[in-house]
Kinemage of the C-alpha trace (Angstrom):
@kinemage 1
@onewidth
@group {chain A} dominant
@subgroup {mainchain}
@vectorlist {calphas} color= white
{ca met a 1} P 2.004 5.188 5.014
{ca asn a 2} L 4.509 2.519 5.906
{ca lys a 3} L 5.370 -0.123 3.351
{ca ile a 4} L 2.699 -2.621 2.464
{ca leu a 5} L 4.282 -6.019 2.190
{ca ser a 6} L 5.762 -6.955 -1.173
{ca ile a 7} L 7.978 -10.025 -0.980
{ca leu a 8} L 10.527 -11.728 -3.163
{ca phe a 9} L 11.505 -14.777 -1.175
{ca phe a 10} L 13.733 -17.407 -2.869
{ca ser a 11} L 13.927 -19.261 -6.155
{ca leu a 12} L 16.229 -22.275 -6.344
{ca leu a 13} L 14.797 -24.077 -9.325
{ca thr a 14} L 15.425 -26.149 -12.394
{ca thr a 15} L 13.333 -25.508 -15.499
{ca ile a 16} L 10.134 -27.561 -15.611
{ca ser a 17} L 6.921 -27.428 -17.593
{ca phe a 18} L 3.429 -28.729 -16.898
{ca ala a 19} L -0.018 -28.570 -18.383
{ca gln a 20} L -2.251 -26.019 -16.667
{ca thr a 21} L -3.703 -28.483 -14.152
{ca glu a 22} L -2.636 -28.560 -10.527
{ca lys a 23} L -0.580 -31.656 -9.813
{ca ala a 24} L -1.353 -33.720 -6.711
{ca phe a 25} L 2.105 -33.342 -5.192
{ca tyr a 26} L 1.872 -29.540 -5.594
{ca lys a 27} L -1.527 -29.535 -3.929
{ca thr a 28} L -0.154 -31.509 -0.993
{ca ala a 29} L 2.871 -29.248 -0.591
{ca val a 30} L 0.816 -26.048 -0.749
{ca asn a 31} L -1.844 -27.389 1.612
{ca asp a 32} L 0.885 -28.272 4.125
{ca phe a 33} L 2.467 -24.842 3.739
{ca glu a 34} L -0.872 -23.100 4.370
{ca lys a 35} L -1.739 -25.296 7.363
{ca asn a 36} L 1.645 -24.808 9.026
{ca tyr a 37} L 1.802 -21.087 8.233
{ca asn a 38} L -1.664 -20.444 9.670
{ca ser a 39} L -0.837 -22.364 12.859
{ca asp a 40} L 2.518 -20.543 13.346
{ca asn a 41} L 4.366 -23.844 12.909
{ca tyr a 42} L 7.259 -22.273 11.051
{ca glu a 43} L 9.633 -25.135 11.843
{ca ala a 44} L 7.297 -27.459 9.925
{ca val a 45} L 7.317 -25.022 7.000
{ca phe a 46} L 11.123 -25.072 7.102
{ca ser a 47} L 11.171 -28.870 7.163
{ca gly a 48} L 9.157 -28.810 3.932
{ca phe a 49} L 11.938 -26.899 2.142
{ca ser a 50} L 14.506 -28.578 -0.060
{ca ala a 51} L 18.091 -28.776 1.220
{ca glu a 52} L 19.062 -25.906 -1.076
{ca met a 53} L 16.278 -23.724 0.316
{ca gln a 54} L 17.255 -24.553 3.877
{ca asn a 55} L 20.872 -23.649 3.209
{ca ala a 56} L 19.932 -20.402 1.514
{ca leu a 57} L 17.305 -19.488 4.121
{ca pro a 58} L 18.149 -20.838 7.597
{ca leu a 59} L 15.447 -21.502 10.158
{ca asp a 60} L 15.829 -18.156 11.957
{ca lys a 61} L 15.392 -16.222 8.703
{ca thr a 62} L 12.435 -18.389 7.709
{ca lys a 63} L 10.764 -17.602 11.045
{ca asp a 64} L 11.452 -13.865 10.651
{ca phe a 65} L 10.014 -13.818 7.143
{ca leu a 66} L 6.862 -15.775 7.944
{ca ser a 67} L 6.139 -13.960 11.209
{ca gly a 68} L 6.545 -10.620 9.405
{ca leu a 69} L 4.140 -11.769 6.700
{ca lys a 70} L 1.656 -12.928 9.334
{ca gln a 71} L 1.863 -9.615 11.216
{ca gln a 72} L 1.064 -7.523 8.153
{ca ala a 73} L -1.184 -9.775 6.056
{ca gly a 74} L -2.678 -12.224 8.568
{ca lys a 75} L -3.630 -15.850 7.955
{ca ile a 76} L -4.434 -17.398 4.589
{ca thr a 77} L -8.226 -17.597 4.229
{ca gln a 78} L -8.715 -18.770 0.635
{ca arg a 79} L -6.532 -20.048 -2.202
{ca glu a 80} L -7.245 -20.681 -5.896
{ca phe a 81} L -4.911 -22.397 -8.353
{ca leu a 82} L -4.437 -20.230 -11.449
{ca lys a 83} L -1.735 -21.673 -13.695
{ca tyr a 84} L 1.884 -22.672 -14.012
{ca glu a 85} L 3.997 -19.610 -14.664
{ca gln a 86} L 7.614 -20.244 -15.643
{ca asn a 87} L 8.863 -22.495 -12.836
{ca tyr a 88} L 6.027 -21.870 -10.381
{ca ala a 89} L 2.518 -23.018 -9.604
{ca ser a 90} L 0.611 -19.771 -9.212
{ca tyr a 91} L -2.217 -19.306 -6.661
{ca lys a 92} L -4.542 -16.369 -6.071
{ca thr a 93} L -4.319 -16.215 -2.273
{ca asn a 94} L -6.541 -14.269 0.091
{ca phe a 95} L -4.948 -13.363 3.408
{ca glu a 96} L -6.951 -11.705 6.176
{ca arg a 97} L -5.633 -8.248 5.251
{ca ala a 98} L -4.183 -8.625 1.744
{ca leu a 99} L -4.562 -10.333 -1.603
{ca phe a 100} L -1.367 -11.882 -2.999
{ca thr a 101} L -0.203 -14.149 -5.769
{ca leu a 102} L 1.519 -17.092 -4.088
{ca asn a 103} L 3.965 -18.866 -6.408
{ca ile a 104} L 5.510 -22.132 -5.250
{ca ser a 105} L 7.845 -24.628 -6.900
{ca val a 106} L 8.254 -28.210 -5.697
{ca asp a 107} L 11.134 -30.541 -6.546
{ca asn a 108} L 11.008 -34.267 -7.352
{ca asn a 109} L 11.083 -35.075 -3.619
{ca ser a 110} L 7.951 -32.952 -2.984
{ca lys a 111} L 10.050 -30.320 -1.209
{ca ile a 112} L 9.507 -26.594 -1.766
{ca asn a 113} L 12.496 -25.209 -3.668
{ca gly a 114} L 11.001 -21.876 -4.706
{ca leu a 115} L 8.629 -19.412 -3.064
{ca phe a 116} L 7.608 -16.032 -4.460
{ca ile a 117} L 4.861 -13.791 -3.021
{ca lys a 118} L 3.703 -10.579 -4.677
{ca pro a 119} L 0.570 -8.388 -4.769
{ca phe a 120} L -2.158 -9.930 -6.937
{ca glu a 121} L -2.578 -8.153 -10.273
{ca asn a 122} L -5.954 -8.252 -11.979
{ca ser a 123} L -5.373 -8.114 -15.745
{ca ser a 124} L -9.033 -7.207 -16.360
{ca leu a 125} L -8.605 -3.800 -14.711
{ca pro a 126} L -8.082 -0.778 -16.976
{ca lys a 127} L -4.523 0.372 -17.607
{ca ile a 128} L -4.291 4.036 -16.617
{ca glu a 129} L -0.848 5.636 -16.886
{ca arg a 130} L -1.765 9.091 -15.534
{ca asn a 131} L -4.809 11.061 -14.428
{ca lys a 132} L -7.112 12.673 -16.986
{ca thr a 133} L -9.055 14.577 -14.348
{ca lys a 134} L -7.779 18.053 -13.474
{ca leu a 135} L -6.747 18.047 -9.822
{ca ile a 136} L -5.995 20.640 -7.172
{ca leu a 137} L -3.916 19.805 -4.128
{ca pro a 138} L -5.894 18.152 -1.297
{ca phe a 139} L -5.170 20.904 1.263
{ca lys a 140} L -5.239 24.679 1.688
{ca glu a 141} L -1.887 25.631 3.202
{ca gln a 142} L 1.665 25.048 1.974
{ca trp a 143} L 2.734 21.463 2.607
{ca thr a 144} L 6.048 19.642 2.148
{ca val a 145} L 6.479 16.400 0.185
{ca leu a 146} L 8.157 13.848 2.443
{ca trp a 147} L 7.999 10.989 -0.074
{ca gly a 148} L 7.276 11.478 -3.767
{ca gly a 149} L 8.933 10.715 -7.080
{ca asp a 150} L 9.892 7.837 -9.332
{ca thr a 151} L 12.925 6.338 -7.576
{ca lys a 152} L 13.270 4.357 -4.360
{ca glu a 153} L 15.485 7.087 -2.910
{ca leu a 154} L 12.738 9.660 -3.402
{ca asn a 155} L 9.735 7.455 -2.722
{ca tyr a 156} L 9.745 4.079 -0.962
{ca his a 157} L 6.144 3.536 -2.137
{ca ile a 158} L 7.355 2.453 -5.584
{ca glu a 159} L 7.742 -1.098 -4.242
{ca ser a 160} L 3.940 -1.378 -3.953
{ca gln a 161} L 1.851 -2.003 -7.063
{ca ala a 162} L -1.004 0.238 -5.902
{ca gln a 163} L 1.035 2.879 -4.076
{ca lys a 164} L 3.926 3.211 -6.513
{ca asn a 165} L 3.022 6.835 -7.342
{ca ala a 166} L 1.953 7.811 -3.815
{ca phe a 167} L 2.845 10.911 -1.826
{ca asp a 168} L 3.369 11.351 1.901
{ca met a 169} L 2.926 15.038 2.756
{ca leu a 170} L 3.169 17.082 5.933
{ca ile a 171} L 3.655 20.660 7.084
{ca thr a 172} L 7.101 21.933 8.118
{ca asn a 173} L 8.424 25.198 9.509
{ca asp a 174} L 11.288 27.284 8.087
{ca lys a 175} L 13.781 24.953 9.797
{ca gly a 176} L 12.265 21.839 8.213
{ca lys a 177} L 10.669 20.525 11.401
{ca ser a 178} L 7.151 19.084 11.321
{ca phe a 179} L 6.372 19.839 14.995
{ca lys a 180} L 6.468 22.885 17.255
{ca thr a 181} L 8.221 21.695 20.447
{ca asp a 182} L 9.142 18.076 21.225
{ca gly a 183} L 6.828 16.119 18.898
{ca lys a 184} L 5.463 13.929 21.691
{ca thr a 185} L 1.782 14.667 21.052
{ca asn a 186} L -0.218 14.794 17.853
{ca glu a 187} L -1.327 18.334 18.632
{ca asp a 188} L 2.320 19.433 18.493
{ca tyr a 189} L 2.471 18.667 14.752
{ca tyr a 190} L 1.619 21.395 12.273
{ca ala a 191} L -0.390 19.039 10.028
{ca phe a 192} L -2.576 17.542 12.754
{ca gly a 193} L -6.180 18.714 12.434
{ca lys a 194} L -5.672 20.575 9.154
{ca asp a 195} L -8.455 20.496 6.549
{ca leu a 196} L -8.172 17.917 3.758
{ca ile a 197} L -10.216 18.732 0.664
{ca ala a 198} L -11.396 17.048 -2.530
{ca pro a 199} L -8.990 17.515 -5.456
{ca cys a 200} L -11.846 17.057 -7.970
{ca asp a 201} L -15.547 16.401 -8.331
{ca gly a 202} L -16.485 12.786 -7.747
{ca glu a 203} L -18.258 10.180 -5.647
{ca ile a 204} L -17.214 8.918 -2.227
{ca val a 205} L -16.875 5.129 -2.558
{ca leu a 206} L -15.276 4.272 0.796
{ca val a 207} L -15.125 5.842 4.244
{ca val a 208} L -13.369 4.407 7.311
{ca asp a 209} L -13.576 6.664 10.365
{ca gly a 210} L -13.230 4.664 13.586
{ca val a 211} L -9.480 4.074 13.907
{ca lys a 212} L -7.767 5.728 16.876
{ca asp a 213} L -4.947 8.194 16.294
{ca asn a 214} L -1.543 6.863 17.298
{ca ile a 215} L 0.849 8.270 19.834
{ca pro a 216} L 3.639 9.721 17.659
{ca gly a 217} L 6.216 7.042 16.948
{ca val a 218} L 3.842 4.136 17.665
{ca leu a 219} L 2.496 2.411 14.544
{ca asn a 220} L -0.766 0.527 14.007
{ca pro a 221} L -0.166 -2.295 11.481
{ca val a 222} L -3.602 -3.868 11.978
{ca tyr a 223} L -5.372 -1.403 9.670
{ca ile a 224} L -2.530 0.150 7.709
{ca pro a 225} L -4.351 3.091 6.042
{ca gly a 226} L -6.089 4.157 9.246
{ca asn a 227} L -9.096 6.403 8.690
{ca thr a 228} L -9.628 6.493 4.952
{ca val a 229} L -11.545 8.193 2.156
{ca ile a 230} L -11.611 7.014 -1.469
{ca ile a 231} L -13.056 9.251 -4.199
{ca lys a 232} L -14.005 7.951 -7.644
{ca ser a 233} L -13.557 10.552 -10.377
{ca val a 234} L -15.659 10.787 -13.549
{ca asn a 235} L -12.699 9.176 -15.365
{ca asn a 236} L -12.728 6.110 -13.066
{ca glu a 237} L -9.614 7.177 -11.185
{ca phe a 238} L -9.702 6.312 -7.484
{ca leu a 239} L -8.210 8.962 -5.171
{ca phe a 240} L -6.979 7.323 -1.954
{ca phe a 241} L -6.562 9.364 1.272
{ca ala a 242} L -5.131 7.728 4.401
{ca his a 243} L -4.487 8.580 8.086
{ca phe a 244} L -7.383 10.983 8.805
{ca lys a 245} L -7.981 12.083 12.388
{ca gln a 246} L -10.429 9.766 14.154
{ca his a 247} L -14.100 10.796 13.748
{ca ser a 248} L -13.172 13.855 11.662
{ca ile a 249} L -14.434 12.676 8.259
{ca val a 250} L -17.521 14.659 7.211
{ca val a 251} L -18.454 12.869 3.952
{ca lys a 252} L -20.404 9.638 3.531
{ca gln a 253} L -20.121 6.664 1.199
{ca gly a 254} L -22.207 7.238 -1.927
{ca gln a 255} L -22.119 11.025 -1.561
{ca lys a 256} L -21.426 13.220 -4.609
{ca ile a 257} L -18.831 15.889 -3.883
{ca lys a 258} L -17.354 18.980 -5.538
{ca gln a 259} L -13.729 20.024 -5.971
{ca gly a 260} L -12.494 21.846 -2.853
{ca gln a 261} L -15.141 20.353 -0.562
{ca leu a 262} L -14.008 19.430 2.958
{ca leu a 263} L -13.421 15.690 3.499
{ca gly a 264} L -12.049 15.636 7.047
{ca leu a 265} L -8.985 16.482 9.093
{ca cys a 266} L -5.399 15.284 8.889
{ca gly a 267} L -4.554 12.751 11.573
{ca asn a 268} L -2.153 10.049 12.665
{ca ser a 269} L -4.167 6.834 12.354
{ca gly a 270} L -3.054 3.511 10.897
{ca asn a 271} L 0.541 2.562 10.150
{ca ser a 272} L 1.698 6.145 10.604
{ca ser a 273} L 4.479 7.451 12.831
{ca glu a 274} L 3.386 11.105 12.826
{ca pro a 275} L 0.490 13.231 11.540
{ca his a 276} L 0.629 13.418 7.740
{ca leu a 277} L -1.399 12.782 4.608
{ca his a 278} L -0.853 9.743 2.428
{ca phe a 279} L -2.384 10.347 -1.011
{ca his a 280} L -2.303 8.355 -4.232
{ca leu a 281} L -4.329 7.460 -7.322
{ca gln a 282} L -5.146 3.903 -8.405
{ca asn a 283} L -7.204 2.137 -11.088
{ca ala a 284} L -9.573 0.258 -8.734
{ca glu a 285} L -11.144 0.788 -5.339
{ca asp a 286} L -9.439 -2.217 -3.707
{ca met a 287} L -5.798 -1.399 -2.996
{ca asn a 288} L -4.964 -5.111 -2.848
{ca val a 289} L -5.650 -5.551 -6.590
{ca ala a 290} L -5.149 -2.012 -7.913
{ca thr a 291} L -2.295 -0.494 -9.883
{ca gly a 292} L -1.068 2.999 -9.092
{ca ile a 293} L -1.676 5.935 -11.439
{ca lys a 294} L 0.878 8.709 -11.921
{ca cys a 295} L -0.628 11.847 -10.372
{ca tyr a 296} L -0.271 15.319 -11.908
{ca phe a 297} L -1.833 18.462 -10.441
{ca asp a 298} L -3.263 21.065 -12.799
{ca thr a 299} L -1.713 24.380 -11.713
{ca ile a 300} L 0.066 24.728 -8.357
{ca gln a 301} L 2.901 26.615 -6.690
{ca val a 302} L 6.095 24.603 -6.202
{ca asn a 303} L 8.863 26.185 -4.138
{ca gly a 304} L 7.351 29.587 -4.914
{ca gln a 305} L 7.044 29.050 -8.677
{ca thr a 306} L 3.928 28.293 -10.703
{ca lys a 307} L 3.923 24.811 -12.262
{ca thr a 308} L 1.334 23.371 -14.643
{ca asp a 309} L 0.573 19.669 -15.015
{ca tyr a 310} L 3.135 18.867 -12.322
{ca ser a 311} L 3.821 15.751 -10.241
{ca pro a 312} L 5.577 16.743 -6.987
{ca val a 313} L 8.778 15.121 -5.739
{ca gln a 314} L 10.469 14.783 -2.372
{ca lys a 315} L 11.231 18.069 -0.555
{ca asp a 316} L 8.941 20.160 -2.780
{ca lys a 317} L 6.976 22.805 -0.893
{ca ile a 318} L 3.598 22.939 -2.598
{ca asn a 319} L 0.352 24.870 -2.346
{ca asn a 320} L -2.676 25.718 -4.444
{ca ile a 321} L -2.764 29.058 -6.233
{ca lys a 322} L -5.384 31.253 -4.630
{ca lys a 323} L -8.080 32.438 -7.017
């Protein structure tokens, strides 16, 4: 799965402190920002910046940033003032396709001199460091880990709060290629159409199955996960599968399932450039508010060797041990 937006914009601030009540001049500045952002009036947003912000972030870069945010997250639909945090007024902000914390600072001239946007974190959710449930791998054949591990070099997902322990996995041949001939069709990829199975017993809490598969190399940023299944384990861990083949999912929301049961087929839907499986664990169903859980598999083969309680990393060739 391609990166879900996580943004550190600019902070050009002096230290200030307020009581936890939204000030009128903050409300005006944030209302103007929302109105101009939603109407694509990025020049008006820029004009609301302080001189320091404008120097640090010229108009062309402001337009690039805001248009990129709009493309991935959509318009702002709802905003709630939370508190003042350090130098910022903090707002829980619903976008059409994401939930973010919007932090804004305003100077004495009512100009924005700091803007910080990050995924919204719900402190009431349980803190889960790793899975308690024993898991098998979510497929039958040997697959290769494309992205996985604890550093940005091994796993770009670490920038996302929910996906920070995610894996992208596909099937490769002995030369390391993921396709048979030229890779121009989904059917040319080894992973396309392969069975995806349940790593544990649980309940299906979400199914999305109507998203078209992409032409390889063409992404769909409108619904980033594509066709999706989420399983809730008995330990309240949420297993997130993305990019299923369109209309291939055979389970239903609310259904109880057993470990090893067929879920659907690997596809290339959503923000995916080629057929593969995106898989991660999180502490809530909603990826916009969840925090990722470190995922360990019970007993698997890794590069031909048996590993117990193992979390795969990039380039590992992994498969379940046949019983």
